[in-house]
C-alpha distance (Angstrom), angle and dihedral (degrees) to the residues before:
residue distance angle dihedral
X1 . . .
X2 3.81 . .
X3 3.84 122.2 .
X4 3.78 85.2 -124.7
X5 3.82 97.9 48.8
X6 3.79 138.0 28.4
X7 3.81 131.4 169.6
X8 3.80 100.9 -144.3
X9 3.79 98.0 -173.9
X10 3.78 140.4 -12.2
X11 3.80 124.8 -170.4
X12 3.81 138.6 168.1
X13 3.75 116.9 -107.1
X14 3.83 137.2 176.9
X15 3.79 87.4 -97.8
X16 3.80 95.6 46.2
X17 3.81 137.9 -86.3
X18 3.79 110.2 -21.5
X19 3.77 120.1 -163.4
X20 3.78 138.2 -175.1
X21 3.79 117.4 -147.5
X22 3.78 138.2 -179.4
X23 3.75 123.6 -156.4
X24 3.77 141.8 164.1
X25 3.82 124.8 -141.6
X26 3.79 106.6 -160.1
X27 3.81 93.6 -153.8
X28 3.80 89.0 59.7
X29 3.80 96.9 51.9
X30 3.76 139.0 -100.2
X31 3.84 100.5 -48.3
X32 3.76 137.1 112.0
X33 3.78 117.3 -112.5
X34 3.81 117.2 -156.4
X35 3.79 120.5 -152.1
X36 3.81 135.9 -177.4
X37 3.80 121.2 -154.1
X38 3.79 128.9 -172.1
X39 3.78 106.3 -157.6
X40 3.80 103.9 -47.0
X41 3.81 94.1 -25.3
X42 3.83 123.1 99.8
X43 3.78 109.9 -132.0
X44 3.79 103.3 178.7
X45 3.77 144.7 -15.1
X46 3.76 133.9 -160.1
X47 3.79 87.6 -130.5
X48 3.81 92.4 75.8
X49 3.80 113.2 39.9
X50 3.81 104.2 129.4
X51 3.79 94.8 101.4
X52 3.79 94.0 44.3
X53 3.73 89.3 54.4
X54 3.83 91.8 44.2
X55 3.80 88.0 56.1
X56 3.80 87.8 67.1
X57 3.82 99.0 37.6
X58 3.81 95.6 46.4
X59 3.82 94.1 39.4
X60 3.84 94.4 48.8
X61 3.81 92.4 42.2
X62 3.78 87.4 65.4
X63 3.82 92.7 53.5
X64 3.81 118.8 92.1
X65 3.79 124.5 -152.3
X66 3.76 139.8 31.8
X67 3.82 137.4 -85.5
X68 3.79 90.8 45.4
X69 3.80 123.3 -165.0
X70 3.81 108.5 -152.3
X71 3.81 137.9 -178.3
X72 3.78 123.9 -152.1
X73 3.82 113.8 -163.9
X74 3.79 110.1 -153.4
X75 3.83 121.9 26.2
X76 3.83 99.8 -156.8
X77 3.78 110.2 154.1
X78 3.79 91.4 -21.2
X79 3.82 102.0 -106.7
X80 3.77 98.0 123.9
X81 3.83 91.4 48.0
X82 3.79 95.5 47.1
X83 3.83 91.4 46.8
X84 3.83 88.9 53.3
X85 3.78 92.7 50.7
X86 3.82 89.7 56.6
X87 3.83 84.6 72.4
X88 3.80 104.4 91.8
X89 3.80 90.5 -153.3
X90 3.81 92.6 70.3
X91 3.80 111.2 111.7
X92 3.84 95.7 175.1
X93 3.76 134.4 0.3
X94 3.78 120.6 -160.6
X95 3.82 112.4 -161.8
X96 3.78 110.5 -161.3
X97 3.82 122.1 -160.6
X98 3.78 130.6 165.4
X99 3.81 92.9 -150.9
X100 3.79 116.3 76.0
X101 3.78 88.6 -166.0
X102 3.82 91.0 64.3
X103 3.81 91.9 49.1
X104 3.80 88.6 47.8
X105 3.84 91.7 54.5
X106 3.79 88.5 58.5
X107 3.79 96.9 41.9
X108 3.80 89.2 50.0
X109 3.83 90.5 43.7
X110 3.73 94.2 -126.0
X111 3.82 86.9 142.1
X112 3.82 121.2 55.5
X113 3.77 96.9 -118.2
X114 3.77 94.6 51.8
X115 3.81 89.9 82.5
X116 3.81 90.5 55.5
X117 3.79 94.3 47.6
X118 3.80 94.0 45.1
X119 3.82 92.0 50.3
X120 3.79 94.3 51.9
X121 3.78 109.8 86.1
X122 3.81 90.5 -159.5
X123 3.82 90.9 67.1
X124 3.82 123.7 87.8
X125 3.83 127.8 175.2
X126 3.78 118.1 -137.7
X127 3.83 116.7 -164.1
X128 3.80 108.8 -149.2
X129 3.77 145.8 86.2
X130 3.79 110.0 -66.6
X131 3.80 90.0 -152.5
X132 3.80 94.2 51.9
X133 3.80 92.7 46.0
X134 3.78 89.6 47.6
X135 3.82 97.3 51.8
X136 3.77 113.9 16.9
X137 3.85 109.8 97.1
X138 3.78 114.1 -119.9
X139 3.79 95.4 26.8
X140 3.81 122.0 81.0
X141 3.74 133.0 169.3
X142 3.79 97.8 -81.4
X143 3.82 111.9 63.8
X144 3.77 89.1 -168.9
X145 3.79 95.0 53.1
X146 3.80 114.9 34.2
X147 3.77 112.6 -158.8
X148 3.78 95.0 24.6
X149 3.75 115.7 153.1
X150 3.83 125.8 -146.4
X151 3.79 139.2 -149.8
X152 3.81 94.1 -135.1
X153 3.79 140.6 10.6
X154 3.84 115.2 -160.9
X155 3.77 116.6 -167.2
X156 3.83 128.4 -162.1
X157 3.80 110.7 154.1
X158 3.82 112.9 100.2
X159 3.77 122.6 56.1
X160 3.82 90.1 -120.3
X161 3.80 140.0 -28.1
X162 3.80 88.1 -82.3
X163 3.83 101.7 33.4
X164 3.78 113.1 65.1
X165 3.76 134.7 -161.5
X166 3.78 85.3 -145.2
X167 3.81 123.8 19.7
X168 3.83 89.4 -133.5
X169 3.84 88.8 67.3
X170 3.80 91.7 70.4
X171 3.81 92.1 84.9
X172 3.86 90.4 64.6
X173 3.82 91.7 68.5
X174 3.81 96.4 75.8
X175 3.77 133.5 100.2
X176 3.79 90.9 -111.4
X177 3.78 97.1 53.3
X178 3.75 97.4 37.8
X179 3.83 86.9 52.6
X180 3.85 90.1 51.2
X181 3.81 89.3 53.3
X182 3.81 91.2 46.7
X183 3.83 89.3 57.4
X184 3.82 85.6 71.7
X185 3.81 90.4 60.0
X186 3.79 123.5 89.9
X187 3.79 118.5 -124.1
X188 3.84 108.4 -66.0
X189 3.77 87.7 13.5
X190 3.81 118.7 157.8
X191 3.79 132.2 -126.1
X192 3.79 115.5 -167.4
X193 3.81 128.3 178.6
X194 3.84 137.1 -171.8
X195 3.75 123.0 -136.6
X196 3.82 130.0 -178.3
X197 3.80 89.1 -142.0
X198 3.77 134.6 67.7
X199 3.80 115.6 -90.2
X200 3.78 113.6 -66.0
X201 3.80 116.0 -141.0
X202 3.81 93.5 -149.8
X203 3.78 91.8 55.2
X204 3.80 91.5 46.0
X205 3.78 87.8 54.5
X206 3.77 90.8 49.1
X207 3.80 91.8 50.7
X208 3.82 89.7 52.0
X209 3.81 89.9 60.7
X210 3.82 87.8 66.1
X211 3.86 108.2 24.1
X212 3.79 130.4 55.0
X213 3.79 95.3 -137.4
X214 3.83 130.0 25.5
X215 3.78 123.0 -173.9
X216 3.83 126.2 178.5
X217 3.78 123.9 -154.5
X218 3.80 127.2 -165.7
X219 3.84 112.6 -144.1
X220 3.83 115.8 -156.9
X221 3.81 123.0 -164.2
X222 3.77 135.9 168.8
X223 3.77 115.5 -96.3
X224 3.82 111.0 -163.1
X225 3.80 91.8 -164.1
X226 3.79 89.4 61.4
X227 3.80 95.2 34.3
X228 3.77 85.7 -131.8
X229 3.75 144.4 58.2
X230 3.79 128.9 -53.0
X231 3.80 125.5 -165.3
X232 3.80 139.5 -141.4
X233 3.77 128.7 171.4
X234 3.80 140.3 -133.1
X235 3.77 124.3 -154.2
X236 3.85 115.8 -152.7
X237 3.79 117.9 -166.2
X238 3.80 131.3 179.0
X239 3.78 127.5 -154.0
X240 3.75 120.4 -135.8
X241 3.81 124.6 -99.2
X242 3.81 95.2 -111.8
């Protein structure tokens, strides 16, 4: 192990080998950077978390009321979930992830935010495919309460609506399956989704076939490797009242 790099864990998964790494880049200061790789592909880094946090803050800002029940699809390094729990209105947060290894990293506190999530009694991990739980009749996001409806569903799994972590996820991005997911939202419930790309007009049009309102937000953040800003986007959609 080098002081500048450590592979903390590596496990097989249905999508390929998934690994958790910690590194330091001296030019960027004295701090640990956590990364997740799937095979040879980088999935996420604690260097760039502004858009993942904005997914929660923008999505929940669109939700009215108190005692909110919220789903986060995709645990990752935990930034979306922790940002959601900063909202005092949250009654319960279900964090859904298909990879038991990723949930284990948080439960075992191998990643920094695991301790925060484990200590918050409002947080509950759900091991399962977000896309199956969203669309397969008779399932639902809460295995302890079939048919439960939520105030918000926040999704951060695929790279974008047209670039998928798993090719099988493509079928989710249709009117039929988005509508099945929306059935799990309460009236005026909110669906929000992260994308690594700028807003895509075709996807906005697709979302409008299911939701009453669709807003797209561009999130800019400094990227030291480019010596300039990079951008992600967050889609925020609201279901109708009836």
